[in-house]
C-alpha positions as a Markdown table, in Angstrom:
| # | Residue | x | y | z |
|---|---|---|---|---|
| 1 | Unk | 0.0 | 0.0 | 0.0 |
| 2 | Unk | 1.5 | 3.3 | -1.0 |
| 3 | Unk | 1.7 | 5.8 | 1.9 |
| 4 | Unk | -0.2 | 9.1 | 1.6 |
| 5 | Unk | 2.0 | 12.0 | 0.6 |
| 6 | Unk | 3.0 | 14.3 | 3.5 |
| 7 | Unk | 1.9 | 17.9 | 3.4 |
| 8 | Unk | 4.5 | 20.4 | 2.5 |
| 9 | Unk | 5.9 | 21.7 | 5.8 |
| 10 | Unk | 7.0 | 25.1 | 4.4 |
| 11 | Unk | 3.7 | 27.0 | 5.2 |
| 12 | Unk | 3.7 | 25.8 | 8.8 |
| 13 | Unk | 7.4 | 26.6 | 9.1 |
| 14 | Unk | 6.7 | 30.2 | 7.9 |
| 15 | Unk | 3.9 | 30.5 | 10.4 |
| 16 | Unk | 6.2 | 29.2 | 13.2 |
| 17 | Unk | 8.8 | 31.7 | 12.2 |
| 18 | Unk | 6.2 | 34.5 | 12.3 |
| 19 | Unk | 5.3 | 33.5 | 15.8 |
| 20 | Unk | 8.9 | 33.6 | 17.0 |
| 21 | Unk | 9.5 | 36.9 | 15.1 |
| 22 | Unk | 6.7 | 38.5 | 17.0 |
| 23 | Unk | 8.5 | 37.8 | 20.3 |
| 24 | Unk | 11.9 | 38.9 | 19.1 |
| 25 | Unk | 10.5 | 42.0 | 17.5 |
| 26 | Unk | 8.8 | 43.0 | 20.8 |
| 27 | Unk | 12.0 | 42.4 | 22.8 |
| 28 | Unk | 14.1 | 44.6 | 20.5 |
| 29 | Unk | 11.5 | 47.4 | 20.2 |
| 30 | Unk | 10.7 | 47.5 | 23.9 |
| 31 | Unk | 14.3 | 47.0 | 24.9 |
| 32 | Unk | 15.4 | 50.0 | 22.8 |
| 33 | Unk | 12.8 | 52.2 | 24.4 |
| 34 | Unk | 13.7 | 54.7 | 27.2 |
| 35 | Unk | 13.8 | 52.7 | 30.5 |
| 36 | Unk | 13.3 | 49.6 | 28.4 |
| 37 | Unk | 16.1 | 47.5 | 29.8 |
| 38 | Unk | 15.6 | 46.6 | 33.5 |
| 39 | Unk | 18.4 | 47.0 | 36.1 |
| 40 | Unk | 20.4 | 49.1 | 33.7 |
| 41 | Unk | 20.8 | 52.9 | 33.7 |
| 42 | Unk | 18.5 | 54.9 | 31.3 |
| 43 | Unk | 21.5 | 56.0 | 29.1 |
| 44 | Unk | 22.9 | 52.5 | 28.8 |
| 45 | Unk | 21.9 | 52.5 | 25.1 |
| 46 | Unk | 23.1 | 55.4 | 23.0 |
| 47 | Unk | 20.8 | 57.0 | 20.5 |
| 48 | Unk | 22.5 | 55.1 | 17.7 |
| 49 | Unk | 22.0 | 51.8 | 19.6 |
| 50 | Unk | 18.3 | 52.7 | 20.1 |
| 51 | Unk | 18.0 | 53.3 | 16.3 |
| 52 | Unk | 19.7 | 50.0 | 15.5 |
| 53 | Unk | 17.4 | 48.1 | 17.8 |
| 54 | Unk | 14.3 | 49.8 | 16.6 |
| 55 | Unk | 15.3 | 49.5 | 12.9 |
| 56 | Unk | 15.9 | 45.7 | 13.3 |
| 57 | Unk | 12.5 | 45.4 | 15.1 |
| 58 | Unk | 10.9 | 47.3 | 12.3 |
| 59 | Unk | 12.4 | 45.1 | 9.6 |
| 60 | Unk | 11.5 | 42.0 | 11.4 |
| 61 | Unk | 7.9 | 43.2 | 11.7 |
| 62 | Unk | 7.6 | 44.0 | 8.0 |
| 63 | Unk | 9.1 | 40.6 | 6.9 |
| 64 | Unk | 7.0 | 38.7 | 9.4 |
| 65 | Unk | 3.8 | 40.5 | 8.5 |
| 66 | Unk | 4.4 | 39.7 | 4.8 |
| 67 | Unk | 4.5 | 35.9 | 5.6 |
| 68 | Unk | 0.9 | 36.1 | 6.8 |
| 69 | Unk | -0.1 | 36.2 | 3.2 |
| 70 | Unk | 2.7 | 34.1 | 1.8 |
| 71 | Unk | 2.1 | 31.0 | 4.1 |
| 72 | Unk | -1.6 | 31.0 | 3.4 |
| 73 | Unk | -1.1 | 31.3 | -0.3 |
| 74 | Unk | 1.5 | 28.5 | -0.4 |
| 75 | Unk | -0.7 | 26.2 | 1.8 |
| 76 | Unk | -3.6 | 26.7 | -0.6 |
| 77 | Unk | -1.5 | 26.4 | -3.8 |
| 78 | Unk | 0.3 | 23.2 | -2.6 |
| 79 | Unk | -2.9 | 21.8 | -0.9 |
| 80 | Unk | -0.9 | 21.7 | 2.3 |
| 81 | Unk | -3.4 | 23.1 | 4.7 |
| 82 | Unk | -3.3 | 21.3 | 8.1 |
| 83 | Unk | -5.2 | 21.5 | 11.3 |
| 84 | Unk | -2.0 | 22.5 | 13.1 |
| 85 | Unk | -1.4 | 25.4 | 10.6 |
| 86 | Unk | -5.0 | 26.6 | 11.1 |
| 87 | Unk | -4.5 | 26.7 | 14.8 |
| 88 | Unk | -1.0 | 28.3 | 14.7 |
| 89 | Unk | -1.8 | 31.0 | 12.1 |
| 90 | Unk | -4.1 | 33.2 | 14.2 |
| 91 | Unk | -1.9 | 32.8 | 17.2 |
| 92 | Unk | 1.1 | 34.0 | 15.3 |
| 93 | Unk | -0.9 | 37.0 | 14.0 |
| 94 | Unk | -2.0 | 37.9 | 17.5 |
| 95 | Unk | 1.5 | 37.6 | 19.0 |
| 96 | Unk | 2.9 | 39.7 | 16.2 |
| 97 | Unk | 0.2 | 42.4 | 16.6 |
| 98 | Unk | 0.3 | 42.4 | 20.4 |
| 99 | Unk | 4.1 | 42.5 | 20.4 |
| 100 | Unk | 4.1 | 45.5 | 18.1 |
| 101 | Unk | 1.5 | 47.3 | 20.1 |
| 102 | Unk | 3.3 | 46.8 | 23.5 |
| 103 | Unk | 6.7 | 47.6 | 21.9 |
| 104 | Unk | 5.4 | 50.9 | 20.5 |
| 105 | Unk | 3.6 | 51.9 | 23.7 |
| 106 | Unk | 6.8 | 51.2 | 25.7 |
| 107 | Unk | 8.4 | 54.2 | 24.0 |
| 108 | Unk | 5.7 | 56.5 | 25.5 |
| 109 | Unk | 6.3 | 59.0 | 22.7 |
| 110 | Unk | 3.0 | 58.3 | 20.9 |
| 111 | Unk | 0.4 | 58.7 | 23.7 |
| 112 | Unk | -2.4 | 59.3 | 21.3 |
| 113 | Unk | -2.0 | 55.6 | 20.2 |
| 114 | Unk | -2.8 | 54.2 | 23.7 |
| 115 | Unk | -6.6 | 54.2 | 23.4 |
| 116 | Unk | -6.9 | 52.6 | 19.9 |
| 117 | Unk | -4.2 | 50.1 | 20.7 |
| 118 | Unk | -5.9 | 49.2 | 23.9 |
| 119 | Unk | -9.2 | 48.7 | 22.1 |
| 120 | Unk | -7.5 | 46.4 | 19.5 |
| 121 | Unk | -6.1 | 44.3 | 22.3 |
| 122 | Unk | -9.4 | 44.1 | 24.2 |
| 123 | Unk | -11.1 | 42.9 | 21.0 |
| 124 | Unk | -8.5 | 40.3 | 20.1 |
| 125 | Unk | -8.6 | 38.8 | 23.6 |
| 126 | Unk | -12.4 | 38.9 | 23.7 |
| 127 | Unk | -12.8 | 37.1 | 20.4 |
| 128 | Unk | -10.2 | 34.5 | 21.4 |
| 129 | Unk | -12.1 | 33.9 | 24.6 |
| 130 | Unk | -15.4 | 33.7 | 22.6 |
| 131 | Unk | -13.9 | 31.1 | 20.3 |
| 132 | Unk | -12.6 | 29.0 | 23.2 |
| 133 | Unk | -16.0 | 29.2 | 25.0 |
| 134 | Unk | -18.1 | 28.1 | 22.1 |
| 135 | Unk | -15.6 | 25.6 | 20.7 |
| 136 | Unk | -17.3 | 22.3 | 19.8 |
| 137 | Unk | -20.7 | 24.0 | 19.9 |
| 138 | Unk | -20.6 | 26.8 | 17.4 |
| 139 | Unk | -18.3 | 27.2 | 14.4 |
| 140 | Unk | -17.2 | 30.8 | 13.8 |
| 141 | Unk | -15.3 | 30.9 | 10.4 |
| 142 | Unk | -13.0 | 33.7 | 9.7 |
| 143 | Unk | -14.7 | 36.3 | 7.6 |
| 144 | Unk | -13.2 | 38.2 | 4.6 |
| 145 | Unk | -13.4 | 41.5 | 6.5 |
| 146 | Unk | -11.6 | 39.9 | 9.5 |
| 147 | Unk | -8.7 | 38.9 | 7.1 |
| 148 | Unk | -8.5 | 42.5 | 5.8 |
| 149 | Unk | -8.7 | 43.7 | 9.4 |
| 150 | Unk | -5.4 | 41.9 | 10.1 |
| 151 | Unk | -3.8 | 43.5 | 7.0 |
| 152 | Unk | -5.0 | 46.9 | 8.1 |
| 153 | Unk | -3.7 | 46.4 | 11.7 |
| 154 | Unk | -0.3 | 45.3 | 10.5 |
| 155 | Unk | -0.1 | 48.3 | 8.1 |
| 156 | Unk | -1.1 | 50.8 | 10.8 |
| 157 | Unk | 1.4 | 49.3 | 13.3 |
| 158 | Unk | 4.2 | 49.5 | 10.7 |
| 159 | Unk | 3.4 | 53.1 | 10.0 |
| 160 | Unk | 3.2 | 53.8 | 13.8 |
| 161 | Unk | 6.6 | 52.3 | 14.3 |
| 162 | Unk | 8.1 | 54.5 | 11.6 |
| 163 | Unk | 6.5 | 57.5 | 13.3 |
| 164 | Unk | 8.8 | 56.9 | 16.4 |
| 165 | Unk | 11.3 | 59.8 | 16.4 |
| 166 | Unk | 14.5 | 57.6 | 16.6 |
| 167 | Unk | 13.4 | 55.6 | 13.6 |
| 168 | Unk | 12.3 | 58.6 | 11.6 |
| 169 | Unk | 15.5 | 60.5 | 12.3 |
| 170 | Unk | 17.7 | 57.4 | 11.9 |
| 171 | Unk | 16.3 | 56.9 | 8.4 |
| 172 | Unk | 17.2 | 60.5 | 7.6 |
| 173 | Unk | 13.7 | 61.6 | 6.9 |
| 174 | Unk | 12.8 | 65.4 | 7.2 |
| 175 | Unk | 12.0 | 66.1 | 10.9 |
| 176 | Unk | 9.5 | 68.8 | 10.0 |
| 177 | Unk | 7.4 | 66.2 | 8.3 |
| 178 | Unk | 7.2 | 64.0 | 11.4 |
| 179 | Unk | 4.1 | 65.6 | 13.1 |
| 180 | Unk | 2.1 | 65.2 | 9.9 |
| 181 | Unk | 3.2 | 61.6 | 9.5 |
| 182 | Unk | 2.3 | 60.9 | 13.1 |
| 183 | Unk | -1.2 | 62.4 | 12.4 |
| 184 | Unk | -1.5 | 60.1 | 9.4 |
| 185 | Unk | -0.4 | 57.1 | 11.6 |
| 186 | Unk | -3.0 | 57.9 | 14.2 |
| 187 | Unk | -5.8 | 58.2 | 11.6 |
| 188 | Unk | -4.8 | 54.9 | 10.0 |
| 189 | Unk | -4.6 | 53.3 | 13.5 |
| 190 | Unk | -8.1 | 54.5 | 14.4 |
| 191 | Unk | -9.4 | 53.2 | 11.1 |
| 192 | Unk | -7.9 | 49.8 | 11.9 |
| 193 | Unk | -9.4 | 50.0 | 15.4 |
| 194 | Unk | -12.9 | 50.7 | 14.0 |
| 195 | Unk | -12.7 | 47.8 | 11.6 |
| 196 | Unk | -11.4 | 45.6 | 14.4 |
| 197 | Unk | -14.3 | 46.5 | 16.7 |
| 198 | Unk | -16.8 | 46.0 | 13.9 |
| 199 | Unk | -15.6 | 42.5 | 13.1 |
| 200 | Unk | -15.6 | 41.7 | 16.8 |
| 201 | Unk | -19.2 | 42.7 | 17.1 |
| 202 | Unk | -20.0 | 40.5 | 14.0 |
| 203 | Unk | -18.4 | 37.5 | 15.7 |
| 204 | Unk | -20.4 | 38.0 | 19.0 |
| 205 | Unk | -23.6 | 38.6 | 17.0 |
| 206 | Unk | -23.1 | 35.4 | 14.9 |
| 207 | Unk | -22.3 | 33.4 | 18.0 |
| 208 | Unk | -25.4 | 34.6 | 19.8 |
| 209 | Unk | -27.6 | 33.7 | 16.8 |
| 210 | Unk | -26.2 | 30.2 | 16.5 |
| 211 | Unk | -26.4 | 29.6 | 20.2 |
| 212 | Unk | -30.1 | 30.4 | 20.2 |
| 213 | Unk | -30.5 | 27.7 | 17.5 |
| 214 | Unk | -29.1 | 24.9 | 19.7 |
């Protein structure tokens, strides 16, 4: 009897790397922030060190965020979708997004981002708790809008990282443009927040409807 072919592991490997990248990115971004390294003096890292840390975290985030589309595309193209990949993919997304949010907030230089970032985190944890609570009773498939929500979140967080002064200056961008770019980052972040909250409401509404039918 010929054994069944094994699914190509590359999509799951990419997903696993995105999960690890989220943790590394957070450690670099938060560690480069003022007071970011515990038990060390505030001036332990020079401004150039802070820029290198933040730049590396920014590059890791961009590369990791791009794999969110790539691993799903490869899994579908190679018919390599697996149960483990389906479980790991949303976890990797949430770790990457949460790490970026906490890393940016650690800088304290973008206070206007605190409320929308907090709302995004509340929604993500609430929907995760909802899925765990109704598991085995109600199936809540990921909607198309929820997929675009993730893309919008990652785009907004990438722009917000670039709006940090050390990154902006380190890349040699005109400092007089920074306030306008930060305003653009906040608008994009709030747009991502509104879409995030809307998709969260959709999940809770759908779960309530299906629970009534049981």
